[in-house]
N, C-alpha and C positions, 0 to 999 in steps of 0.2 A: 908254670906255663911251658908247653911243649915248643921247642925250637924247630922250625921247619926250614928246609932249603929248597929253592927252586932254581933250575937252570933252564935257560932257553936262548936260542940264537938271537944275536942283535948285530945288524950291519955296522961295521966300523965307520963307513962313510957318513953315517948320521950321528955318531957318538958325540962329536964336538958340539953339534947343534943342540941335541936333546939334553946332554948333561951339562952344557954351558962351559964358559971359559973357566979354567982351573976347577972344573967339576962343581961350580957353584949351584947349579940346578940339582945335581945329584945330592949334594949335602943338604939342601933344603928338603928334598924328598925323604932322605934318611931321618932327619930331625923330626919332620912332621908325622911320618908314618911309622916311626920306631922300627926301622929295618936297616940292614946293611946292604949296600949295593957294591958288587965287585964286577968290573968289566975287564975281560981279558980274552984275547984271541977270538974275537967275534962271538963271544958268549957273555951273557949277563947272569950273575948269580945273585939271588935274593936270600937273605938270612933274617929270620924273625918269626913271629907267630904266623900260623897258617892264614889267618884273616888279614893281617897286615901285609903279608907277602902277596896275597891275592889283590889287595887294593893297589899295592905298588906296581904290580904287573899291569893292571888296568891303566894306571896313570902313564906308565912308560909306553904302553901300546898306543894310547891316544896321541901322545906327544910325537911318537915315531910316525904315525899316520900324517900328522900335520907337517912334519919335516919332509916326508916323502913327497908331499904335494907342493914342495917348494917354499914353505913358510920358514921364516927365521923364528926360532923359539925364543920368546922373551920371558922375563921374570913374571909378567902378568899372565902369560899362558900357563906357566907352571903353578902359580898361585891359584888360578881358576880351576885347573885340573884337580889340584889337591882339595879345594873346597868342595867340588862336586863329588869327589871320592868319599867324603865323609857322609854323604847322603846316598851313596851307591848310584850316582847319576852321571858318572864320568863319561859314559857313552854318548851323552848329549853333545860332546865336543865334535863328534865325528863329521857332521855336515856343516859346521859353522863357516868354514872358508869356501863353501861351494856357492854362496850367494854374493857375488861381487856386484855392488851397486853401480860403481863407475870407477874411473881412474883419475888421479890428480894430474895436473899439468906436467908433473915429472914422471908420470907413468906408474905411480904407486897405487895398487888396488885399494879401494875403500870397501870394507865388508864388515859385517857384525863379528864381534870378538867374544861375545857371551850369548847364552841362551836368551837372556832378557833383551839384549839388543836385537837378536834375530826375531823375536816376537814383535818387537817395536817396528822393525822394518817391514815385516809381513803385514802388520796392522795398517801401516801407512798405505800399502798397496791395496788393501781391501776396503778401507773405510773412507768416508768423505771427510770426516773431522776426527782427529786423533789428539788426545792429551798424552804427552810424554812427561812423566813426573818422576824426579829422582835427584840424587845428590850430584855435586860437581864431579865432572870427569866421566860421566856415564855415556857421553856421546849423543845426548838428546838433540842438541842444536846441529851438530856436525852431520849426523846421519840424516836429519830432516833436510838440511841444505843439499846433501848429496842426492837425495831422492828428488828434490825440487829441480836441480840442474839436469838430472837424468830425464825427468818428465818434459822439461823444456826442450832439450836436444831431440827428444823423440816426437816433438810436436803434439804432445798430449795436452799441453797448455800453451797459451800465447805469451804469458809473462810470469815473472817471479816477483812477488812482493814480500819483503822482509821487514818486520817492524818489532819494536820493543818500547815499553814505557820509558820516558826520559827521566829517570829518578837517580839521584846520587846514591852511591853505596855507603850510607852512614856518614857522609860529610858534605859540607856546603862548598861548592866550587865558586860561588859568586857569579858575577857577570863575565861571560867569555867574549873575547874579541872576534871580529870578523862578521861575515854575513850569516844568514840563517843556517845555511848548510854547514858552515864552519862551527857554529854553536852546537849543532846536534850530532856532528860526526863523532866526537869522543864517546858518546853513549852507544853508538852503533858500530864502533870499531871491531868488536868480536865477530860481527856478521861479515864485515869487509874482509877480515883475515881469512875466514873460511872460504869465501868466494874467490879470493886471490889464489889460495892453495889449490882449489878444485878446478877452477875455470881458467886461471891465468889473468893477470892484471889487464893486459891489452884487450882480450876478449870481453872481460867484464866491463871495461870502460866503454867499448863500442856499443854493447847491448844497453848499458845504462844511458848513453847519449840518445839512443833510439827510443828510450822509455820502456824497453822490454824487461829490464830489471830495475826495481825500485827499492831503495832502502830508506825508510822514513820512520819518524817517531809515531807512536800509536795515535796521537792526537790528530794526525793527518788523515786517519781512516774515516772520520765522521762524515756522514752524508754521501758516502760512495757505495756503489754496488760492484763487487768484484767478480766478473764473469770470466770463465776460461783462464783462471789464474791459480798458481800454487802459492799459497800464503803461509808464511811462518811467523808466528807470534812468539818471540823469545822473552825470557824473564817474566812470565805471566803471573808469578806470585806477587809482582809489584803493581798489578792492575787493581783498580777498585771494581766492585760488582757492576757499577754502571758502565765502566770502560769495557769490561769483559762482555757484557750483553751487547754493547754497541758493536764490538768487533765481530762477535758470532753472527750478528744479524746483517753483516756486510756480505756474507758468502752468497755468490750467485751460481748460475748454471755452469756446469763443467769445471767447477773449482774444487780445490782440496785445501783444507786448512790444518796446520799442525801447530799445536799450542804446547810450548815447553816451559817447565818451571821447576824450581827447587823450593819446597815448602819450608826448608830450614834457613833460607837466606832472604827473608823479607826486609825491604827497606822502606816500607810504608810508615807513616807517622803512627805513634802509639794509639791504639783504640780503633784504627781503621781496618775494616774487614778486607781480606784478600778476595779479589774476583775469582781467582783460581779455586780457592776453597769452596766458594758458593757454586761455581759451575760444576765441580765434581759431584756435589750433593744433588743439584737440581737436574743434571742431565744424565745421571748414571744409568737410567733405564731406557734410553733411546738407542735402538739397535744400530743405527747408522753412525753412531759416535763410539769410538774406541778409547779405552783408557789403559795405558801401559805404565805400571808402577815399577820403576827400576830401583835397585838397591845398591848398597855398598859393594855387593858381589859383582856388579856390572861396571865398576870403575875401571877404566882402561888407561888412566894416566900413570904417573910414577907410582909404584906400590906404596910409597909413603902416603900418597893422597888417600888411598883406600884405608890405611890405618887411621888417618886423621878423621875421615868421615865416620868410621866405626866408633872411634873414641867419643866424638861429639854425640852420636846416636845414643851411646851408652850413658853419657852424662845427662842428656835430655830425659831419658827414661827414668833415671834415678831422681832427677829433679821433679818430674811429674808425679812419681810415686810418693816422694816426700810431701809435695803439696796436697796430694789426695789424702794422705794420712792425717795431715794437719787439719783439712776440712772435716774429716770424719770425727777427729777428736773434738773439734769445735762444736759440731752438732750434738755430740754426746754430752758435752759440758752444758749446752743450752738446755737439754732435756732435764738435766739434774737440777 
């Protein structure tokens, strides 16, 4: 293998941000791309094969662009840039931070961090009903909530309705104390958390008292027609087909509905079909309905979450392949 060297200028002011504390980002790039990076006197030298050096330069250039636009470079940014570089698509990062949806109450901008998230956000803007399906940590619910609050503040809708099926995650909690609201609040806590962070607790409570923001279990949707509302159905993998049909037929004029779910985290009783599975099959050919399938590459939580999701995906694939081979062997044995 021919060893190549590449030298190009690199602004020292951005070196700490791009290369990370104690050069942790630089070391990750070196290990992943099989190159050596040497930064000295406003110059960066790359040593490795010509192809690896080219990839490393593309990754560094994209991270530098993000840094120059005022972003703090995180391990997730580096991991995502490296994964894109393997498919020669690292340039897709260029405009990710240009689409700011809104700001949190603390002033932090909320924006897509991956191409999948960007497609999801754009689809929400363009379609009346959008299914956001993907593993934990891909921002399905959070981005939908940000879009809902933005539409509400811009007077595009009159109210926000957030709902999810009230199903325990693999355990029985028994009878909970308090009034009806106290009983359902634990199931809806993730929605409250996002609203507090984006809108602020005081503003949220004022709008909730006026009935402009409603957080309720899915069972409360029956018999209603939701006009001029932004409706988010979370944890849709835990709906039954009847519940999903009931929810989708609530949508009225001037409304938008976002349905989010993770097909790998169903809490339904054994043998019960998921309404999300059914809906994706039945509605896939309707133009006004968008489906965005997010992957482990779009996970924006701690990098360990991405590894956990990928490990489970790989395990499920192996299990399905093993079951398929067992079924084939069984059919072959029957014919004999």
